[in-house]
N, C-alpha and C positions, 0 to 999 in steps of 0.2 A: 728853496732849501727847504726840506721836511724839518719841522724840529719838533715833530710830536713824541711824546713821550714811550720808549719801548714798553708795553703792557706783555708782558708772559703767562700765559694759563697751565700750568701741569695738573697732573689727574691720573688715578690708578684707579681703575676697575675693569672687573673680569667682561661686564655687558654693559652697555646704557642703561642705568637700570635709574632708579628716580634721585639718585642724590648726585647724578648728573644735569639731572633739569635745567639747574642753574648755568652751568655752563653752556648749554645748549640757546637759553635767552640771550646771554649775554655774545655767542659767538655772531648770533642773526642780529643782534641789536645795531642797528645803523650810528647810532651817538655813540658806540663804543669804538667804532672804526671810524670817524669821523674826530675824534679827542684823541687816539691813542693811535699806534703801528704796532699791530694786535698778532701773537705768535702762538705755538698751543703745541704739548709734547703728551705725551702718555704712553702708558705700557701695552707694548703690542699684542693685539685680537682679535681675532677674526669677528670673533659676537661683539667687540667691541668698535669693532672699525667698520660691520654692518648698521649698528644704531647709528654712528656717526654719520654714517650718508645722509640715514633716512631724516634724521633732528638736525642737522645743522646745513645752511643752505648758503649762507655766503659765502664759500668757496675756502677758507681760509684750511691752508696747507697742514693737517698736523703732524708733528715729528714721534714717530714712534723710537724710545732708545731700550739699546736693551739692557734694561732693568728686571730686574728678578721679586719675584714676590716672596712674601719672607716663608710660608707657610708651600715652598713648592717641594720638598722631599714629603713633607706631611699629603699632601694631593699627591705624588706617585704613588708613596705608601698604600691609597684607599685601597686598589685593588688585589693586592700583592696577600700570601696566601697569612693565615693569621702572626705566626713566628715570626716572618719576614716583615710583616707589618709593624709589631711590636721594636725590632730590630732598628729599623730605618727611624721612626718615630725617635724610639729614644738615643739614639746616635745625633738625631739631628739638637735634642736638647744637651747631650751630655759634649758637645764640641760647640754648643752656644750659635750653631751653623747661623740663626739669625743675624747675628751679631757682624759675623763676615758678608754675609745678603749685604745688610745694611753698610757697611765700610765701600763693596763693591760698587753701591749703587751711587754714596755720594762719590765717589771718583767718575763714574759716568755722566753723572751729569754736571758735577763739576769744569769736567773740560766740554763739556757742550756749552755753559754757560759763560763761561769766563770770560770772553770775548766779545759778548753780543749785545755790549751794552743795551740790559735790560736796568730797566727804571724801575717797574712794578712787577712782583713778582705775585700770582694769586696762586695758591695751592689748593686743590679742592681734594681735601679728605672725604673720607667715609664715615666713620667714625674716629675714638681717639682710643687707645695708639692709632688703629686702624691700617692702611695698609703701610708698608714698611718704605716706600719710597717716597712717600710723604713727608716721612722724618727725615729721609735721606734729603729731602728736595730741600727744606729751612737749612740746613748743616751745609749744603753745597752752597746755597746761597749767600751764606755767611762768608762762605772761605769767598767766595767771587765775589765778595766786595759788594751783592744787593741787602742795601739798609732796610729797602719798604717792602716787606714780607704781609700778604696776608694770608693766615690758613684756615677755611671754610671745613670745618667739624659738622658732618649732618646728621651724628646720632648722638646719643649719650653715650660720653668718656665713658669706659670699665679701667678697672684697676687690674694689674698684672698681678694671680692669685700664683705664678708658674713658680719653684725656688729659686730661682734664681732673678725673682723680679728687683732686689737690691740694685742689678744692676741699669736696670730700667731710674733710676733716681738721676742720677747724673745725663743722661741721656734724655730724661724730660727737661731738665733743666737745662741742657744745650738746646733743645729744640725752643723753650718759650724764652732763651735770649736770643734765637736767629728769628724771630717770628715778631715782628711789631704789632701786628693786630691780630686775634681771631676772631671770626667770626661763627657764632649758632644761629642754628633757626626759630628757635625758642628760647627765651628766658630760663627754662628748666634744665633745657642742652646746657644753657650757661653757667647755670651754678653747678651741676656735675663738673662740666670743666674745670671752672676754677678751683673745687677744689682738686681735683686729681692731679692740678701742675701749679695748684700753690697760687693762682696768678694775680697780680693786682688788679685793684678794680678797672684803671684805664687802659689794659691789654687787651680787654673783652668787651665786645657789643653784641647788641642781637639786633639781626637783620631777618625781619619774615621772607622765605620765600615765596616769588608770585609763578605761576603760570599761563601759556597759551595756549586756549582751550584748540583742539583739531576738530576740523572740519566732520560733523556728520554726513554720512553718504546714503542715509536713508530716513525717512521719514519715522517718529515714534508709531505711529499706525503700521508705517512696513514693517519696523522694528521687533515690533510685539504681536504682528502673525506670524514673525519667522520663528520667533522663540514660542509660537504655543499657548500666546498669552491669550484669554478669552474676553470677551468685553467685562468689563467690573469688576475681573479678578483684580485685585492688589497685589503687588508685586515689590516683594523688599530684595533687594542684592547686595552681593559684596563682591571686589573689584582688589583682590589679593593674591599673592603668592600662598601658594597651600601647606604651610607651614604651622608648626605650633603658635609660634609668636603673632600670629594674626587673629586667633582666635575662635577658630571657623566651632571647634569643638564648642564653645561656650553658647556660639549661634544655635547649634545644632539643637543641643539643648532646651536654650528659651523657647524652640519653635516644639519641645516635646511637653513644655509646662504649657506654653501658647495655645497647645491642640484641646487640653484640659480645661481650657477656662472661655474659649472664645466658639460662638456656633458655629456648627461645620459649613454651612452657606459662607463665612466673613471669613474661612478661614483664609492665610493668604499664601502664595506660592514665593520659596526663597532660590533665587538663582543665584548659584555658587560660579565665578569666571574665575577664569585663572589655572596653572597647575603646579604641581611642587609633589614633596617626599610624601605627603600626609594622604594625598588621595587617597590610598585603599584605606589605611585607617576612616577617613571621613566616610566614604562609600560604606563601609561596614555596621560605622555605626549608626548611619540612615537605618539601615536595616535591622537594626537592633532598636530602636527608635519605634519604628515602622511609619516613617515618616516619607516614605516612598510617592505617595502619591503629592507631595507639596514642595518637596526638593530636588531640584537637578542642578546637573552637574555640565555644565556647559563648555567646560574647556578653554582654550585660548582664543580672544572672540577676536576678530582681523581690527577691525576698529571699536576699541572699547569706547567711545563718547556714542556711538550708536546704542550699543550695550544699557551704558547709562541712563542714556535720555527716554528708555524705554521700561524704568522703573519709576515708580511710588518715593518708594524712601530707598537710601544708600545706607549701610549697617557699615561699621567697621569697628569690631569686637578687640582689638589688640592687646594683651597680657605683656607683653613684653617687647624691651627691643624696638621702638616706637621713637620718633621725634616729632615732626612737625609733617605729617603727612601728606605727599600728592593729590591722593587721588579725593580725600576731602576737600581742598580745592576746587576740582575737578567736577566733581558732583554741586557744589555752589555756582560752579560757573553755567551748569544747565540747568538750575533751577532748581535742585533738591537739595532738601533739608537732608543730615546725617545724622544716625544715634551714632556716638564711636564711645571707647572706653575715655573713662577721665586719664588719662595719663600724659605724661610727657607736655608735647604743647598742643595738643588739641581742647585747651581750652580757653589758647588765643588764639583758637581757627573759630569757635562754633560758641554762639552765644546759648547760653543753653535758654530752653523756651521760647526764642527769641529767632534764629536762623538754625536751630536744632537739636539733637538734645544729647545729654553724657549721663552714662551710666558709670558705676564703678567697675573696674578690671576685673574679669572672672566669674562676672554676679549674673549667674543664667536668671534668675527667679525676676530680678531689678529691669532685665533685658524685655524678658517676657513679658512686665507688669508694661512699660513703655511701649511696647508694640502692641499688646493690648490696646490700651490708650487711644495708640494713633488709630487701629482698625475703629472703635468706636468715636471718635471725632474725625475722622477723615476730611472732613474740609476743612481744619486746620495746615494739611499738606502744602496746597496750593499759598498760600498769606506765607506761610514760613517757608518755601521755597523761593517764593518773590522777594525777601528779604535776603535772604542768602544768597542771592543773584548779587543785589544791589548792594553788601559787605564786600562781596568779589574786586565788584568794578572800583569800588575804593582802594581796595588795601593788597588787594591777593592778584593783580595782573602780571604780566612780565613785564610792560612797561614801567610797573610802581618798584616792584623789586628792583630792573635794574637803575632807575631813579636812586636808589638806596645805596645802591654799589656804589655808582658814578660819583654823589656827593662823599662817599669814605676814602673813596682813589683821591679825590681832589686834596678832600682833608690831609691824607699821608706826602702828597707831593709839595703842597703849603707848609706843612711841618718841617719836611727837612730844606726847603729851601727857607725858612726863618732863623 
């Protein structure tokens, strides 16, 4: 007779983004399946299902429910003529449709879970409030009698600034009562969530995420040759969506400053991987700053680990909406030191001056100075990369991260049994 506790994962994301990384780690880990009967649910999306198929190899059959996104009407309004766009958004707020959607989602999830015998529910949320179905999941679990609920908040909690924010106060209290433990990936995010939900300390835990590196398909020399990097050229690179919050413009300004302070023969190449809404603005900035010889837009690389291994140093100059970025861990796993903004959880990933470097957000001058120092002392790159790799193996592998969650799960099961 199978006596394993039933562990159910629920998530809500339009595509298989970085916040889904730990879900993939856990669904792929044999220890999870050895200790639990596992099930999994998500909001139906072709993009999400494609990512799920590529990242999860254990054959877990995900359950897609007819739940709704809280901004579904706003999304429909995006391509509408101006007056129609404004009318739809106004109607959305005036009729408080977000709360009707929440009620619908609660009903759907309650009916799906009430007779499933779920012993432990793990809700994977992007941020807080994050996905409305994740709030709905916590409430539905309480109604269905599921008392062991873990909600993972993968970004910094943000306050609701709309005029009807007062309605969120009772909702947040209900969610907080329904969740046994909230998990954040960094202590910084934990402090923000505690302040937003007025949580008592015992309801909050910080568990650092981990990653499982993907195999490279090219040698470093092959990738550098494909990317047009000549021998002896130092390559800095960034892997991120081309969005303002990732700080690409800060990095371009730093390159312009660097060009004035570094000898021409030592000027590095900057490779920008990724796509996003800021691409046109960034390309225009490259022209305005006369950086065309040293900056290249690479688009989306088929295997980002091939791309990263060709670099000398990774850069992540984020200015907002960042927590515990997976790309920092990915670079560390390849023995690459990282220059990152001192924002949210990056100081919990990088030991400044040992495994990488930290600079203040939006400070192009400080970033340029750090890059110049690295160029003039390039012998330290290999040693710092080795330190980064060693740090990764101890703290940030997928196995280590899943072990932390297994300990949490067991503690919740033991707590309920005592």
